[in-house]
C-alpha angles and dihedrals in degrees: 000000000000122000122194107216122203107180092178124174141345115344089358089091094052097046093044092053091048093050097048091049090055093043088055091049092049091050091050091050091050093048091241126147115269120254123242114229125206114187120217121194114228142136143074095306091052089048091053090054101040111016089242125101093211131022118267109278090010096124090051091050090051090052092053093055126093089234139355123229118196129188106195135307132207141054117209091219093058114065143149118263090263091059098254121128127249107271117166089153089070088059090050090055090050097042096049097036096241093176100156111074105187114199113178116202114196134163111227122203114265092011114121115283109208093190121068095214108103089223087072088079087070097057108135115149142129130233109208107202121189101231108191107047136026115079091330087069083084096046111144091246088069098048094224101126119112107232114192106195112283093315108072144012124195123197120192124224106210127195120175128189093227096057096035093053090052091047094052093046089050090051096050091047089050089051089050093052090047091048089054087058093051104272126133099266094225132144122198121192109213115198146124096246093149092067112022128056089211090058093045086055091049090053093044091057091047089055090050093052099041097074089060088068104050091164092064122074113226136195143156137240133181109240095243091051090046091055086057092045091055089059097040102043115354091156088071094068133084115169121003121189122200150151121284102261093041089052092048091056102038094046090059090048090049092047088057090058092063100042110292145295090305086078096045109113122183140194122187111198132188134171093276107008140052130197123192127196143143109264093228126095132250095273096208090184090072101028114135093011099100088238102113122112105234096190097098088056093043091051088048086056088056089054090050092053091050089050092050090049091053097044096043101034089230106139093193088074088058089049089054090049092052092048093051093045091048091050090057094045095047092042090058092044091054091046089240092126114066111159119199087233087072095044093269130134100246128097130194097288095043093050090047091050092049092054090045091052089054090051 
């Protein structure tokens, strides 16, 4: 199967290389066919050199692949004239309809626990962020904002029935698959339905879809209350579905509960395409120093292998995913994985090698 690889900027190169090396090792161990990688140049550094944020024909190449793997994109020092950062990956979300942004949040043994309550060691939930609409519909990369001279800018928050129905069905099916593996089997709709008609519409569609999944408990929470809930009792939640901007904010908050953004994996799934990337940025302050935590990217590689197993029907990809995920979990449990991000003594290469040794 063919994987389009966009390493991008900053530490994106390092974490992408680490991930693909471990994905290859996991596939070999599972006896699965090797993947074919096709690299596509894109990002702020590429923009600075060429005036383009992605190589010519790059979006088309990405669309022809069986999956897309992305390291990180953006450098704060390189921006468009309007002050926004270079973000071709937002166009990829829009172009390929990658509506289901899957952000797992899991506490690993011996990783930092930001909450004192011992129940925080049991955090294992998923933030499901709609990734093509919401307030990001007006992201600068799409050119949809209404700019009125130098006096006013209007951004549109867009919610459509077509996308929202698909998102909610995706979420309930995800909750079902997690319940089969021993999780709570609970879906929480996070919105601001008490203030915005768009959010009331989002909740209305959720309530229409929920009865089709009687085996999954469902409830609602306003986004401000849910931010509080994620500090007070995050172990109570399973799958939470929400609008794009809300998901962007709460997934970072949730990542902080289990160590930091170096643990924040991400899958963005559409009807025909899937993109996988760590949710962190390009961290130019540590680029090239072998200090980056590659685990968010590695765990995104696990999500990619699961996706390939589902789309191809090849169960050996799922075996490789389980082996790689288990290597991370057991490596933490044995205190063999100690990223510098958490005050440990292991940089990018050392963490990668430790996971590889477990494989």
